[in-house]
N, C-alpha and C positions, 0 to 999 in steps of 0.2 A: 609386427604381429597384427594379423587381420582380425578385426572384430566385426566384420560384416558377413552376413550370410546371404547368398544369392539364390533366388529361385531360378527355375528354368526360364530361358528367354534371353533376349539381348540385355547386356549390362546396362545400357542406357535407357531401357524402359525402367521406370522407377520401381525396381524390384529387389532392392537390397534392404536388409533390416539389421539394426544393431542387435547383437546377441547379448542378452542380459547376463548370461553366465560368463561369457568371455569378458564383458565389461567389468563385472565384479572382480574377477581375478586380476584384471589390469589395475583396478583401483587399489586393491589390497597390496599389489606389488609396488605401487608408487606413493602410497599415502605418507610414509615416513619422509620421503624425499620432498613431497609437497610441503609438509609442515616445517621442515628444517631449512628450506630454501631461503636465501638472502637475495635482495634486501627485504623481500616480503614473500609470503607463501606463494609458490607457483611450481608448476611442473611442466616439463617438455616431454612429449611422448611421440616417438617416431614410428612410422609404419602403422598408423592408426587404422586406416581402412584397407591397406594393402596397395602395392604399387599399381596393379592393374586397374583397380577401380578408381584410385586417385588420378591416374593418368587419363582415364575416360572422362572424369569430372572436369579435370583441367581443360580437356579438349572442347568442352561445351561452355566453359566460363565465358561470359560475354566480353568482347573487346570494347574499345572506347566508342566505337560507332554502332555497336550491335544491341544497345539497350537504351532505355530512357534515363540515362544517368543524369544526376545533378553534379556539376563540377564545383569544387571549392578552390578558390585562389585567394588566400589571405596570408598575412605574416605567420600565423600559427600553423596553417596547413595549405599546401599548394599542390595543384595538379592531382587532386584526389577526387575520385568519382564514387558516388554512392546514392543513397536514398531511393533505391528501387522498390523498397517496401511501400512507398507512398502510392504506387500504382499496383499493389498486390503482386509484385514480381511478374507483371505482364511481360511476355516475350522471353522470360528466362526458361531455359530448358527444364523439362520435368524432372530430370534426375537431380538437378541442383535444388529444385523446390522440394523434392522428396528428402534430400539431405537436411534441409532446414527443418522439415517436419520431424525427422528422426532426432535432431538435436533438442527438440521439445518433448521427446517421448519419455514414457515411464522408465525405459531401460537406461536412457542417458541421464535422467534426473537421479536415479538410484546410483549410477556410477559416480556422479558428482558428489552426492551426499556421502558415499563410502570413502571417496578420495579425500574430501576436505573436512568431513565431520560436521558440516553445516546441514542441519535438518530443516525440512519444510520448504525446500527450494521451489520456486515458482518460475516457470519459463515465461517468455514474452512472445506470444504468437504474432504480435504486430511488429516485432523486431525494430522497435524504436531506436534509432541510432546505430542499428546493427545490420545484419543481412550480408549482402555482398559489397565488398569494397575493392576498388582498383586504383592503385597509385601509378601514375605515368612517369616517364623520364623527367628528372628535375624536381619531382614532387617530394614532399617531406611532411612529417607530422611532429610538431614541436613537443617537447616534454610537457606532460600534463597529468593531472589526476582526474579520473572519470567522474561524470555526474553521478550523484549519489541516490537519487530518488526517481521512481516512476510516479509522477504526480497524479496521473490519471487514475491509477489504482492504489495510490497511497502505500507503495511498497518500497522497501529499502534494498538497494543494490548490494549484492554480496560477491558475485563471481563474474569474471569475463572469460569467455572461451573464444579462441582464435584457431582456425584451421587453414593451413596454407596449401595453395594449389599452383605451385610454381616449378614445373619440371625444368631440369637443366639450369637451375639458378647458379650464376657465377658469383662467388664471394666478392669479386671486384666491383660488382654492381651496387653493393651496399644493401640498404633496406633492412638491416638487422633491427629487431625489436630490442631497445635498450631499457634496462630496468635500473633506476638510479636510487641512491640512498635517500633516506627521508630528509636529510639536510641539503640535498642536491650538490653534495661535494664530490661525488664520484659515481661512475657507472659500475655496477656490481655484476651485471649479467648481460650478455648479448645473445640473441636468439635469431639465427638466420631463417628466412621465410621459405624453407625448402619444401618440396612436394611431400604431402602426406604427413606433415608435422602438426600435432595438436598441442596447443598451449592452454593451460588453465591457470588463472591467477586470481588471487583475492582482491577485492575492492578495498580501497582506503583513501582517505583524503591526503595522505602523504605517500601514496604509492605511485611515484613518478615514473612515467614510461613514455615511449614514443620512438620514432625513427627520424631524428632531427636533421641528419645530413641528406643532401639532395641525392635522389636516386639516380644512378648512372647506368641503368639498363639501356639496351639499344632501343631506338624508335620501333614501335610496333610490339614491344614487350611491356609488361606491367607487373606490379606486385599485387597478386590476387589473393584475397583473404575472405573467408567466410567467418562472420562474427556472430556470437549470441551472448546475451546478458541474462543473468539469473538473479532472482530477488527472494526476499522473505517478507512475510507480513509481521507487523508488530501487534502485540496484544493490546486491545482497547479496553479501558476500564468500563466502558458503556456496553460492551458486548454481552449478550445474554449467555447464561450458563449453558454449556453444551448438554444435549440430551440425545437419546436415540429416537427412533421413529415413534410418533404418537399415533396410536391405533384408535380409530373410532369404535365405540361400543357396538357389539354385534346385536342387531335387532332381531327379535324373535318373530 
């Protein structure tokens, strides 16, 4: 199901916009699945933008030598490229930058709130820890629970969104996102990183996930992901009482 509308002009001009109406229908169709999913709330939605647009976006996703990636090679994560947000996504194609903006839009926030029931969601325009990720052959991401706070803005993390841009992905290459039980005794869900697949999952300190096995894709291929994180603000006892606009008296 395509939820993108295209204006006239080339697809790769940043000219697609998420349809608020279509997204609401999509959220209503999947919210029961999201809430009942195990081992923690999540949903997998295929055909999110439509094959044509997703293929075009995959075609301009930067390769290992085509952007100012930072590489991570640690026991917990290896051959993983990211951190393009530190330079404001310089050199990243405009269509991908537009997609990131649309993931922070009113239409997408409304979609997430309808899907998950979490109200007051706040996007992160800085994409701290998020944005574009590329895992190379041999790379992996150990099982982990995500960081829980945006300390700069004093916000609590609530949702993770992943969108995959991997055309022709062979299951033999691995790279499935694994969701494990809270006690780490078993993998309860596997999600292949196939083209045009959107994953929305709840945050939690025992929501273990990752792709722990080494990626077996050919040299020159990688596991391409667009990630976005969403937050809510906590009520402060020191916050002033809310009021509408204060109008100055009209002078005669």
